N, C-alpha and C positions, 0 to 999 in steps of 0.2 A: 417433389411438389415446389412450387414457388409462391411466395406471398409478396404483395406490395410492400415497399419500405416507405409507404406514403405518410406524410404527416402535415402538411400544410396547404393553404390555398393561394390563389393569385390575384391579379389585377381587379381593381376597383377604381372609383374615381372620388371617393369622399373620405371623411373621417380623418383627414390628415390633421385638422385641428384637434380633434378629441385624442388622437394618438399622441400628438405632442403634449397635450396637457396631461395625459396619463403618465407619460414618461417624466415630466416635471414633478408631478405630485408624488409619484413613487420614489423620486430621487431624494426625498426627504426621509427616507426610511432605511433598516438594516440588511444584508450581507453579500456575499459573492454572487456575481451574475451567472445564470445558467447559460451553457454554450449551446447554441442551437446546432442540430444535426442536419438541418436542411442545406441546400446548396443553391448556386445560382448559375444561370446559363446567360452568356452574353455573347455579341459579335456584330457582324456587319451584314446588311442586306444590299447587295450591289443593286444599283439602278432602282432602288425603292424610293418612293416619295415620303416625306415626312407624314407620320400618321398611319403608314402601313401597318396592318395587324399581323402579329406574330402569335401564333397559338403552340402550345405544347400540351399534348394529351397522353396521360399516363395510361399505358397499354393494359395495366393490370386492374386499376380501380376505375378507369374512365374519367378521372378528374381532369379538368382543363385550366391551364394557365394562359393568361392573354397579356400582351404588351404591345406598344406601338413604336414604330421606329422614329428616330429623331431627324433633324434635318441633314444630318451627315450619314445617314442609313444605319445608325447604330441602334441596338436594342439591348434590353436586359430583362431577363426573368428571374425573379427572386422567390425564394421560399419554395423551391422545388425539393420534393421528397426523393431520396435515393430510389432509382428505379429507371425503367426504359421508356422514353417518350417518343412519338412522333411529333416533329417540330415542323410547323408549315408556315412559311413566309413568301409572299409575293408569288404565289402559284408553285413553290417548290416544296418538297417533302424530304426531310431527312429523319433518321431514326438514330437516337444517341442515347447512351446510358450514362447517368451521372452518379457519382458516389458521394458518401457521407461527407458533410462539411467541407465542400470543395467549391471552386470556382472554374467553370469550363468555359471555353470560347468555341462557338459554333458559327462559322461564316458561311454565307449564301452567296454563290458566284451569279453571273448573269442569268436572268430568268429564262428557263426552257418555256416552251409554248404553253402547255398546260400540264402541271405537275412535273414529273421528272425527278432526277435525283441530282443535287449539287454536290459540291465537294464539301467535306466536313473536316474541321480542324478543331482540335480541343488541347488542353494543356498537357496531355500525356500521351495520346496516340493518334494516329490517323487511320482511319478505317471507313471506306466509302460506303459500307453495308450498315453497321451499327457501331460506331466508336463509343469506347468505353473508357471513361476517366479513372484510371487506377491510382494516379499519384498526381497531386497538384504540383505543377512546376514553379509557376510564377507566384511564389510565396517565400516569405523569409522564415517561416516555420520549419523546424526540423522534425521530420516525421514521415509517416507512411500509412497508407489505407490497407486493411486487412478485409478482403472480400469474402463473400459468402462461398465462393468457389474454394478459397483456401481453407475456410472453415470446415467445409464438408469433406475435403480430400486429405488434409494433413493428419498424420497419425496423432492420437491424443492420449495422454495418460490419465486425464480427468476430463470432465465435460464442462470445465470453467472456461467460458469463452475467451478469458484474458490470456490463456495459454498461447494463443497465436501471435500475441505481442512480442513473444520471444524472439520472433524472426525479424523484428525491427532493430536496427543497430543501436545500441546503447541501453536496451531493455533486457531484463533478466526475470524471467518467470520460474519459480521454484516450488517443487513439491518436496518437502522435507521428510525426515524419517516417521514423523507422526502422521503423514498425509496431509498436512497443512500446506496450503498454497499461498503464495504472495507474488506480487509484481513489483519490481524496482526499477527505477530509472537512474541512469549515471552511477555515482558511487554513494548514493544515499540509501536509506532504509526505505520501507514501503509507506511509511507515514507522509511522505512528501508527495505521494500520488492523489490524484482525484479522478473519479470516473464519472462521465455524465451519460445517463440514459434518457434519450430524447430531450437532451437539454437539463435534466434535473441532476445536479450533483449529489453523488451518494457519500459524500465526505463523512468519516467518523470523528465526532467532536470530542468523544470522551476517552476511547482507547485508541491503540495504535492500529496500524495495518493500512491506513489510507481509506479504505472502503469500510463503511459501517457493517460490523458484524464480520469482518474478514480477519480479525485479530486471533491468531491460533485456531483458525478453522480449516477443516478439510473440505468445507462446503464451497458451493459456488455463489456468487453475489447475485446471479441472475439467470434464469432458464436459457439454455443456449439456443433452443428452438425458437425463441423469440427475437434473437438478434439477427438483423439482416446483414449488417456489416458495421465496422468501425475504423476510426482513424486514431492513431497514436501519435502524439506530439511530444517529442522528448525535450524540446528546448525553444525559446524564442516564440511561445505563444502570443497570440493577440490579446488585447485588453480585456476581452470579454471572459477570459479564464481567470478564475479567482480561487484562493485558498489552495495553492499548488505551488510547490518549490522543486519538484523534479519532473514528473510525466503527467501529462493530461490526456485521458482516453475519452473520445466522444462516439457514442454508439447510436445507431438507429434501429429501432424495433420494427417488426413486421406488422403488417396491418392485413385486415380482411380485404378480399377482392370481389369483383363481380361474379365469381364462380366460387361454389362451396369447394374448399380445399382442406384436406386433413392428412395427418400422418401420425404414426406411432412407432415407438421403437423399444427394444429390450436388448441390454448390453450386461455381459456376465464374464467373471472371471473368479477362480478360486486357487486354492494352494496347489491343486493338481495341474494348473495351468501357468504355474510360475516356478523359477529355479529358487533353489535355498537362498536365504540371506547369509551373509557372512557368519553370523552366530550360529545359524542352523548347520553350517558346514562343519563346526566343531564336532570333535569325536562323540559319538553317542546321541547326538541331537537329531531330533525328527522335525518335519516342517510343523510349524504351528499353524492351526486351522485359521483360514483367512478366506474371504469372500467379498466380492464388490458386485452389487447389482444396482443398475441404472435402468430406469424406464420412465416413459412418459407419452405425451400426446400433444398434438397441435390442431386446432380447428378454426377455420375462418371463412367468412362469406358475406354475401350481401343482406343488409336488412331493407334498404330500399335501393334499387339498381342505380348505379352512379352516384348515389347521394349518401348512403350511410352503410357502414360495414362493422362487423365484429370479428374479434380475434381473441382467442383463449388458448393458453398452454398450461401443462402441468408436467413437472418433472420431479423425480424421486431418486435418492440414493440410499442404499442400505449396504454399509460397509462393515467388514471385520478386517482392519488393517494390520499387518505384521509390524512389530516394532521389536527393538532389542534394548534389553536393560543391561547396562554394562558400567563398570567402575570408570572413573576418570582415567585417562590413559596412563598417567604418571605413577599411580598406585595400583595398576593391575596385579602387580606381583604379591599384593597383600590379601588377594581373595581368599586364600587358604585359611586365613585367621577368622573369617566370619562364622558366627554360629550357623548351624544347619539351616534354622528357619529362615535366617536373613540371606543365606547363599541360595535358597530356594526362590528368591525373588529375582535373581539374575537369569539372563537368557532370553530367548523369544518369548513374545507374547502378542496377544491379539486385542486390538483396540476398536471397540464398537462405534458405529457413528450412523446417524439417521438423519435425512433431510427431505423436505417437501418444499417445492418452489411453485408459485402460481403467478401468472401475469394475464391480465384482461384488458382489452382495449375496444372502446366504441368509439367510432368517428362518425360525424355528421357534417355535410357540406350544404347549407341551406341556399347559398349563392355560389357563383364561380370565384368570389372574393373572400370567402369566409370558410373556416374550418374549425370545427369544435371536437375536441377529444377529451374523452374521460378515460384514465388509466388506473390501474389497481395492481400492485405487486405485493406478494407476501413471501416470506421466508421463516421456516421453522425447522430448527434443528437440535438434536441432542447428540452429544459426544463425550465419550469417556477419554481422558487425557492422561497419559502417563508414557514415559520413555526416558531416555538418558540413564539416570541412576535411580528413577522413581519406579518402584515395582507397582503391579497393578493395584494392589490393595491400597497403596498410598496416593493413588491418582484422584482426580476430580472429575464431576460430571458438569458439563456446561450446556445450558440451555440458552440457545441463541435465537432470537425473533427479530424480524424487520418487516414492518408493514408501510406501505407508502401509497397515497392517492395523488393524482395530479389532475387538474382540469385546465385545458388550454384553449385559447381562442386565438387563432391566426387570421389576420385580416390583411389584404393586398389592396393596394391603390395604384394609380398610374405611375408614380415615381416613388413609392414608399411600400414598405412591409412591416407591419407590427405584430408582435408576440406578446401575448399577455397570458400569465400562468398564475394559478393558485394551487399550492401543494400542502400536504400534510404527511409527516412521518413519525413512526413510533418504533424505536429500535433499542433493544435490550440485550445484554450479554451477562448471564447470571451463573457463575460457577458455584458449586457445593462439593465438599469431601464426599468420596464414595464411601469412606469408612469413618465412623465416630469412635475414635480410639486414640491413644498416645501415638504421637509420631515418633519413630526411632530412625535416626540416621547414624549410620557406621562410616567414620572417616579414617583416614591414615595420614601421617605427616608428610608433607612435600616441602622441605626446608622449613621456613617460618610459617607456611600455610597449611591448613587441612584440606585434603581433597577427599571427595565423596566416593564411597565404595558402593553403597546401596541405601535407599530410604525405603522403610516398610512401615506398617501401621496406619495411622490416619494422616490425611494431607494437613497442611498447615492451616492455622486459624485464618490465615490471608487468603485462602482458597474458598472462603465463603464471602461472595460479593454480590452487589447489585450494581451494575453500571449501565447507563443507558441515556438516550436523548428523545424528546418528544415534543413536537411543536409544528408550526405552520409558517408559511412564507407567501409573499405576493411579489411578483416581478413583472417588468415591461421592458421589452427590448424594441426599439424602433430603428428601421434602416431606410435611409434616404439615398436615392440612386439618381445618377445622371446629372450631378451637380457640376457645372463647368466653371473652371477658373484655372487657367494655366495647366489644362489637362482635365481628366475626367475623374470624379471623386464619388466614391461610396462611402457614406458616413453611416456607422451604426453606433448607437447609444443606448444605454440601459440602466436601469436602477432596480434594486431588490432590497425588500424589508423582510426580515425573519426574526420571529420570536420562538426560541427553542429552550424547553425545560431540560437541564442537564442534571443527572441523578448519579449518586456514588454512595456506597458503603463499602467499607474496605476490610472487615474483619468481624469474626464472632467469638463469643467466649467458649470456645471448644477446642479440643485436640492439642494440649500441650505438647511440644516437641523436645525430645530428649537426643543428645549427641554424644556418642561414644568414639573414642579414638583406639585404633588397633595398631600395635607395634610401636608405640611411642614409649620410650624408656622412662619418661618423666611421670607417666600417668598410668594407673591400671587400666585394663580393658573391661572389667567387670562392672564398672559403675560409670554413669555419665559425667562428663567433665562440664557440660553446661546444659541449661534449659531455656526454651523460649516459650512464652504464653502471653495471652491477652489479659490484661488488667485494666479495668476502668479507672481513669484518673479521678481523684477526689479532690474537692474543694476548689476546683478550677471552673470559672463561669465562661459561657460563650463558646463552648465546643460541643460537638455532637458526632455520634457515630455514623450518621447520615447526613448527607448535604444535597440540597436541591437548589439550582441557581437558574433564574430565568434570563438567559442570555439574549440580548438583543444584537442584531448584526446588521450592517448597512454596507451596501456596495454599489459604486457607481463607476461607469466607464464611458469612454468615447473613443471609437476607432475610425481613422480615415485611411481607406485604401485609395491612394491616389495614382492614377495612371498618368504619368506625366507625358509620355509618348509611346511610340510603338515598341521601345526598348525598355524604359525605366518605369518601374512601379515602386512606390514608396508606401510603407506600412507605418502609419503614425498613430501610437495610441497612448491613453493614460487612464488608469484606473485608481480607485482609492477604496479602501476596505476599513471598516470600523467594527469593532465588537466590544460590548460591555458585558461583563460577567460579574455580578453583583457579589457572589460568595467571595471572590477575590478582593474586589475593590472595597467592600463594606467590612472586611474582617477586622476584628479588633483583637490584637494580641492580649491574651488574658493577664490581668494585672499580676497575678501570682507568678506567672513566668517572667514578666518584666521586672518585678521585685527581685527574683531570683538571680537574674542576669546582672543586675546592678548591685547585688549584695557582695560581701566579702568572698573572695576566692579563697576557700579553705586551704588551698595548698601554696598560697602566695604570701609574701609579706603583708603585715597589717596595713589596711588602707588601700590594698590593690583588689579592685572588684574584678569579678568574672569578666566583665565587660572590658576592663583594663587589659586583662590577659589576652582577650581576643585582639584588642587594638594593637598590642605589641606584636601580633602576628600578621598584621595587615589587614584585619577584618573590623569593619566598622559596623557593629551590630546595630546601631541605629537606622541603617539602610534596610533592615529586616523587621523592624517592630512597626506594627500598623496601629494607627489610632482610629481607623475607620474613616478618615477624611484625608490622608495624606498619599493615597494611591489614585492615580487617573488612568483611564483607559488610554490605550495607545492610539494617537490620532494622526501619526506621520506615516501611514502605510500608503504613501504616494508611489505608484508604480509606472514609471515611463516604459513604453514598449516601442522600439524603433526598428525598422527592418527595410530592406531593399531587395528587389530582384532585378537583374539587367539581362534582357534577352539579346544576345549578341547580334543575331541576325533577324530579330523580330519574326521569327518563325517558330518559336517556342521548342527548338531543337537543342540549344545549348544556353543555359541560364545560369548566371552567376547570382548567387544569394547570399545575404548575411544579415545579421541584426545584433541588436544588444538590448537588454531589458532587465528590469527588477521584478521579482514576483514574491510577495509575501504570503506565508502560510498562516498557521495559528497554533497557539499553545494548547496542548491537550488538557482537557479538564481532569484526566486522571492524575496529573501532576498537581494542578492548581488546588485540588480538594484536600490534599494531604495534611496541610497545615491545620485543618478543622478535624478531619477523622482520626489521623495518627495521634493526636494529643488526647482525643476522647477515649480511644480505644488502643492505646500503644501496645507494642509487643516487647516487653523488656527481656533481656538476656541476662541470666545469672549464672555464676560459675561455682563449681564445687571443688572443695579441698581434696587433694590427695591425702587419704588417712595415714599414710606412712610419713610425709614430709610436712602436712599441714599447709602447702601452698597450692595455688591454682596453676593450671596448665599455662604455660607460656608467661608466667608471672602476672596474670590478671588480677585486678583488685576486687573488691566486693565479693569475697569468697563466702560461701556457706558449707556447712557440715552436711553431707550426704544422709538422706533417711529414706529408705525404701518406700515408706508410706507417701512420699511425694509422688509416686506413680499412681496413686489412688485417687485422682480428681484434681481438676484445676484449681479448686478452692484451696487445696493444701499448698500449691505453689503461691498463690496470691496471698494467703496469709503469712507465708514465710517472709515476704518482704514488707509486710504489714498492711493492713486493711485500710489505713488512713494515709499511708505513705505513698509519694510519688517518685521515690528514689528509683532509679533505673528506667523511668518511663521517657521514652523518646520525645523531643521537641522538635517539629518541623516548622521552619520559618522560610517564608518566601521573600525575594527582593521586592522592594516597594516600587521599583521602576521597571518592571518586565516589560519587554517589547515583544513583538511577533518574530518568529524566525523568518529569514528571508534568503534569496539567492539571486546573485546577478549572473546573467547568462550572456554568453557572447559566441557567435558562430560565423564562419565564412566556408562557402562551399560552392559546387557547381553541380547542376543536374543536366542530364543529356538523354536524348533520345537517338540511339543508333539503330536502325532497322526496327525490329520488334522489340528491341531491349530498352529498358529505363535504367539509368545509372545514376548514382549520386556519390559525391566525395565531399565531406564535410569535416572541418576542424571545429571542435566545440570546447568551450572553457566555461566552467561553472564554479563560482565562489560562493559558498554558503556561509551564513554568519547566524549568531545569536540562537544556536541550538540549545535546548534546556538539559540541565544536569543537576543532580543533587551531590553535594560534597560534604564532607564532615567538617563542622564548625568547631569542634573541641580544640582546645590549645593548651599546651602546657603552661605552667606559671611564667616561664621564660618567653612565652609567646611563640615558642616553636611548634611546628606540627609534627616533627619527628624529635624525639629526645629520649632520655632515660626513663622508662615506665616507672622506676621508683619514685620519681617526682610527684606521681599522683596515686601512690599507694601500692604499686606493683612490687613484686619480690625479687623479680630477676633483672639484672642489669642487662642493657642492650640498647637498640635503637629501633623504635616502633612509633606507629601513629598514636594520637593522644586519645585513644578510645576510653581510657579510665578517667580522664579529666572532664567529667560530666558537668552539666549545668548544676549548681547546688541545689539539692534537694529534688532533683530530677535525673534524667538519664542524658544520652548523647544529644548534641545539638546537630541537626541535619538542616542545612540550608540549601534552598533551591534558587538557582541563579541561571544566567545565560552566558554563553561564551564557547560553545562548541563551534569549530569552524572546519570546513572542508574545502580543498582545492583540487579540482579535477579537470584534466585535459583528456579529451577523446578524439580519436580519429575514426569517423563513422563511414564505412563504404558499403555501398549496396548496389546489387544489380538483379533486375527482375525482367523475366520474360513472361508476360501475362498469358494465362491459359486461354486458348481459342479452340473453337470445335475444328476450325480448318487445319491448324497445325496438329492438334491432339495432344499437346503438352505444354507445360509451364513450369517455372522454376524461380526461386528467389535466393539470393545469396546476401548474406549480412555479416560483415566482419566489423568487430570493434576492437580498437587498441585503446587502453586506458592507462594513464599514470594518475595516481590520486594520493594525497596526503591529508591526514587530519589530526586532531589533537585528542580524539576519543572515539572508541569503538562505537561504530553506527547502531549497534543493538542495545547498548547500555545506557541507562539514564543516571545510574549511581556511579559515582566517581570518587573513591576513597584512597586512591593512591598518592594524591596531592591535596595540600589544603584549599587551593582555589583552582578553578577551571583554568584560569590563565597561566598557572604554573605547570601545566602539562606540556610535555614535549610534543613536537609535530613528529608524527610517525607514518609509515605506510599504511594506507587505508585497507581495511578488510571489507570494503563495499563492492569490489569488481576485481575480476582477474585482470591480468595484463593483456592477454590475448583471448578473443572469443569469436568463435565462427559458428554460424547456423545456416544450414542449407536446406531448402525444401523443394519438393517437386512433385508433379502429378502428371500422370500419363494415361490416356485413353487407350488401353491395350487390347490384346486379343480376346475373343469370345464376350465382347462387351464388358470386360472388367476394367475398372479403373484403379490404377495403382497410385499409391502415394508414399512419400518417404521424407524423413527429416534425419539430418546429421547435426549433432550439437558436440563441438569440441571446445574445451576451455582449459587454459594453463591454471595452475594451483592458485587459489586466492590467498592472500596473506591473512595470517591470524594475528590478533592483538592479545598480548598478556603482559607479564612482567618479568623481570630478571633481576638478579642481585648485583649491585655495585658496591664493592668494599670501600668504606670511608676511612679517612686518616685514623679515625678512632679504632678502627679494626671491626666495626659492625657493618653489616650488609644493609644497603638502602634499596628497597623494592623499586624498580624503575620501569615505567610503562615502555613497552617496545613492540616491535612487529617481527615476524618471521614467516618465511614462505616455505611451505613443505616442499620436498621433492616430488616429482610427478609419480602417480600410481600406476602409470601405463603409458603405452605408446599406441599410435593408429596407424595402420598400414606401413608407414615407413618411419625411420628416426628412432630416437631412444624414448625413455619413459618421461616425457615432458608433460603430459596432460593430468590435470586435476579432476576433470569431468569429461566423460565420452559416453555418448549414446547414439545408437543408429536404431531408428524406429521406422517401421514398415506398415502399410495397410493396403487391403485389397478389397474392393466392393464389386459385387455382381448384381445386376438389377435384372429382374425377370419381368417383362412386359406382360400385363394381364389384359382382358377385355376392357374397352373403354380406356379411360385415362388412369387406370389403377395399375399399381406395380408393387412388386415385392422386391426386397434386397436383402443381401446377406453380406456381412462385413467381418473381416478379421483384421485386428491391430496386434502387431508384435512390438512390444516396447522393449527396448534395450536388447536387441537382437543378439549380440555377442555376449550378453551377460556381464558387462564391465562393472566393477566395483567402484562406486563413487562415494568414497567414505566422507563422513561429516564429522567424526571425532578425531581428536589429536593426541599425541604423546608429546610431552615437552622435555627439553633438556636445558637446564638453566645453570649457567656458571658466570663467574664474574664478567661483567660487561658483555654477555652474550646470551641471546635467546634462540633455540633451535626448536624446530617442530617437525613431526612426522605424522602420518595417518595412522590412526588406530585401526588395525585391519580386523579387528574383532567387534567393532562397535557398530553404530548406525550408518546407513548410506542415504544419500540424496537420491530422490526418485525411487525407482524400484529395481529389484532384480529382473532378469528376463521374464516378461509376463505376456501371455497371450489373452486378448479380450475378443469375445465373440459377440456380434450384434446382428440382430434381425429387425426388420422394419416393414411397414406397410404405408404406402401413399396412395391418395386418390384425388 
């Protein structure tokens, strides 16, 4: 069944003034602009007089667009929804299919007598019957369109529509061992992405993941049945894109048509339909029960023929996902030391997950110039999370909700097109521990560090949280077309104001955690060597365990697409973003903390304050103490976007393109809120003495005698450190001059059309700056970050971080600052032969070569290996593999069966950790480093060079029924050859060297070989 990808209206002749006024008024307000998913169609009508009408009729919905030719015979139709149109000009008719967020060219040759078919040309393909724009060529943007045909025929491990972006060079879609999915661009993490659904950004403001609700979730951000097609832009996006620093995805949803259409599906797999995981293949292990059920329906049709339509869809997931609980690789040999109850927590387990997705749309077109849309989307999911070293009982349950409304009014005039939108969102992520009990962690020594064997009991107190965003926005985008000056200009400008309440609570007074070490000669294994627990701060004003901040955002942009001549197009844009977050700006560092910092350092000579000790180490603490008036919102987020495309022969067959631009993202509220909540409900760590020696493990100061009664309630631990004492309570402070992270992007490439093939070769360079990180502020009295721990009360000589040199009367000082940098160069090669009914097949090939370096692991916001983020060395990035190849294909085969396939190959991705470097003093200095594991397998030919391999296949058989109804049956086989794509590592660390290898008993990325069966019905 097909639905229209319809969304906007066309020509009219008034309201230009009101549209301009709306845009200017809205320009006075807050944040990123929505990116429209509509398209434009332009071209020449030969021998046409000025004022000749050009009409485009959407074949599915009956909506009509109108324009008139200019003196030179040129025309433009703006605000076209993706879909197939009959375009009529000067007595000629052509059928053309336009795709999401694209600009197509359709020319009309000399007029036939009455009607007839003229030659059609667009930016991607030439087809005299129904040309389809699959990829925009005349653009400086780096990206690709994912069609509905690709969505329907490519094998899929999840029904997350973003999975198909994996076939775009530079993009990586991942399903991890927990079933969680993420989409990353370049060598960055998922936080830098932004997804636009019908022009509405789905950005997560509080937690990571890029898309709201997608942080640590096995769910989908949006029902796949509602997606018509989408465009992935991995670099040099135009000025209308905001709050994005890696990749932008703009998707068009389906709409109802003039016919009642519907479909339903059911998709299933279980443990009998998959191979064993590596952990299950161990001697004596059986398959853990697992199942995945996905089902849903879509229904659309007319309310008023040609005028109003409805569309509604529902999708559900019911999963039991297989995971593996395994110790960290370097201490696997200590498993035999675990107590029986703890050892039982290791091995395969099943992680339940439930999700319900709803999307509904009503559209109304009172005139040919106006379209009004009301949409609603809802996401509700519950997921139990445990994996890695965390046993099921020590996991957490996450309730994830996301609800959004949008009201749009699109209006077209003779030479302009205006989009006005009002939205509301309510998105929350609330985890809670599955078990209320003491948390027990068993570790084993790995040099100077402790590595985890297994966690049992209750989850951390930090797993009881409320994180979310709720608010509204209004925005207006105005496009002016046909402006003549040294060529042809299409100018788009927009403004958005948004008020969004940001919420965060970070802990609860539950589940103290006790840590034991096994196999350490310096400490017994039958008593814990440390404990962590929540203890409310006492006598400190201005802090709270919950934070609410009413953020205000403004975004303005202007973009000029300047067609200088038949060969050269320039894309010149500028945007500005501003965000005001009161909880950060108005925060006042508690006077008790300020007094402590400027008091005598108890470990230093008389007269040397703690602030003096920090200054000796290069840390000016005054930059982190807020008065409530010395912080200003960042106002310099000016973002020029420049690009060009040069059509060598002016026939859109060989186009050179390039560009340079800056793009600002934003600081996550999850980081900004910590200086309030961490101080209100900090989680101190205390150490216990070895009864035999009277000393703490690794020479830690602030030791306590062990008492078994401490296991009997959190209150006993809180009273141990003193009901009125703040000793050991963490102090988090943020830099007073935080900026927004940003990236500078550069690209140069060439697009070609060779017969039916579309190819592109691009070199892309991305430089990212001002990434956020927390570092340890503590310093020894000497000012050193590394020194002899005995200077701060430790008992063992050596060289270690200043963890024991706490703020007087408090605990460790954790400072939030910016300074994470990434440098990435990519070669992006793609070739695509679009599927057509005539040929019966289609394919796409995407190859990415990446070299990237950074100064911090892309997935880590805590950086405790060095005193300041600028002290970190630049190492090879763990953001992307050096080589990655994705090939997809579809084929209309025998007996009416449609076949699809996908091959994904990638060399191993570097891992970031530390290794010891021996100093002249004889002590080891932990040094950040990168290592690349050896490949875990080969593919067809060659040696074991790959770190990720997967071959996926699907086959769909459709059975035609009476009328327009049909049944279908589909089989997907994921990872046909059952390749092991390991995600855990074993490390070997020696002086000046870090080596890594895959842990072949741990978790895997993706799934083992798995068969998924699907049946469906369409009418």
